[in-house]
N, C-alpha and C positions, 0 to 999 in steps of 0.2 A: 581140544576146540582150538581153532586158528585165534591167534591174539586180533587181528583184524577186528572180526567178528566180535570179539569180546569188547574192545574199543567201542565199537559202532552200538552194540548193546546200551553200554554203558552211557555214553553220548546222549543216545535216547531218550533212555530213561532219565536223565537229567533234563533233557529238553521236555520231556512230558510235563514236568512241574515247575519250569519255568526257571531254571537255575539261569543264571548270568556268566560271562566271561568264562565260558569253558575252555579247558583249554588242554590239550593232551601232547605229553613229551615222552619221546622216545629215550632211554634213560639207559638201554644195553650196556654201553659204552662208558657208563658211569659206575654200574653197580651189577653183582651177579645175583642182589635178592629179587627184582621183578623187573620186567622188561618195559613196561608202559606205565606212566603216573600220568592221574587224569585230576584236574583242578578245578573246582566251579565253587561261586559264591552264592549265597542264600541272603534273603534277607532279616530273616528271623532264627529263634532256637526250633518254633515248630517246623519252619521251612527247612533246615539243616535236617533235621530228625528225620522229616518224611522223604527229602529228597535220598538220603543214605539208604531208607526202608526201602525204598521203589528200587534203588541202584541194586541193593541185595538181592530181590526178590527178582527181578530182571533176567539179572546175571545165574542167579538159580537156576531158571527157568530156562536158560539158554544153554545150561548144561555145566557151567562154570561150579569147581568147589570154592566155596568162602572160608579161609582161613579163619577172618574175623571179622569183628565190627568194634572199633572202641569210640567212647568220644559219646555217645548217647545219652548218658548221665546230663552233661551240661549244654548238650546244642551248639555250642561255639564252632564246634569243627569234629567232624567225623570223619573216621578212618573206613573204609571196608576195604580189606584184602581179598584178592580173589586171586594170590598165587602169581601169575606173572604180572597182571594188575593191580593197580594201587589207588583206588579214586577217594581224593580228599575234598570235603564238601564243607565250607567253612563262612563264618559272617564277614564281611569286608572289613571291619577293621582286623578282626585276627588274621586273616590273608595279607593284607598289608604290613603288618608287624613280622610276620614268619618269611614271608617273599619268598614262597618256595619255588616259584618259576625261575628268579635269579640264582638260587642255591642250583636247583638241578639242570637249569638250561646253561648254566655257565662251564665255560671249557675247561678241564684240567687244568690246572696250575703245576708246572714241572719246580720241582726244586733246582735251587742254582747249584753246579758245583762248586767246592771247594776251589780257591783260585792258591 
């Protein structure tokens, strides 16, 4: 399945249940683990869990293989791993603390050569 279709399916699923601040990052130049990272916020544990469950179901319906889902127990931060696409659904305080956007969106830092 094409990555763009997976991304659109995940974003639409997040919008269905009113996720906020949805951001899609292309991380192909930063890691070989996956190609795209989606980060979204939810207001409560219940909404985080509902969003992650909905994203997982919609991605499965679209033909994606779900590698795993982590964090459903607490509902503060749930990760849905669909292979080339990883979706993070987080409560705002957790999202602000870990600041994944800055981590993954930052340009790579090159080591300086010894003088």
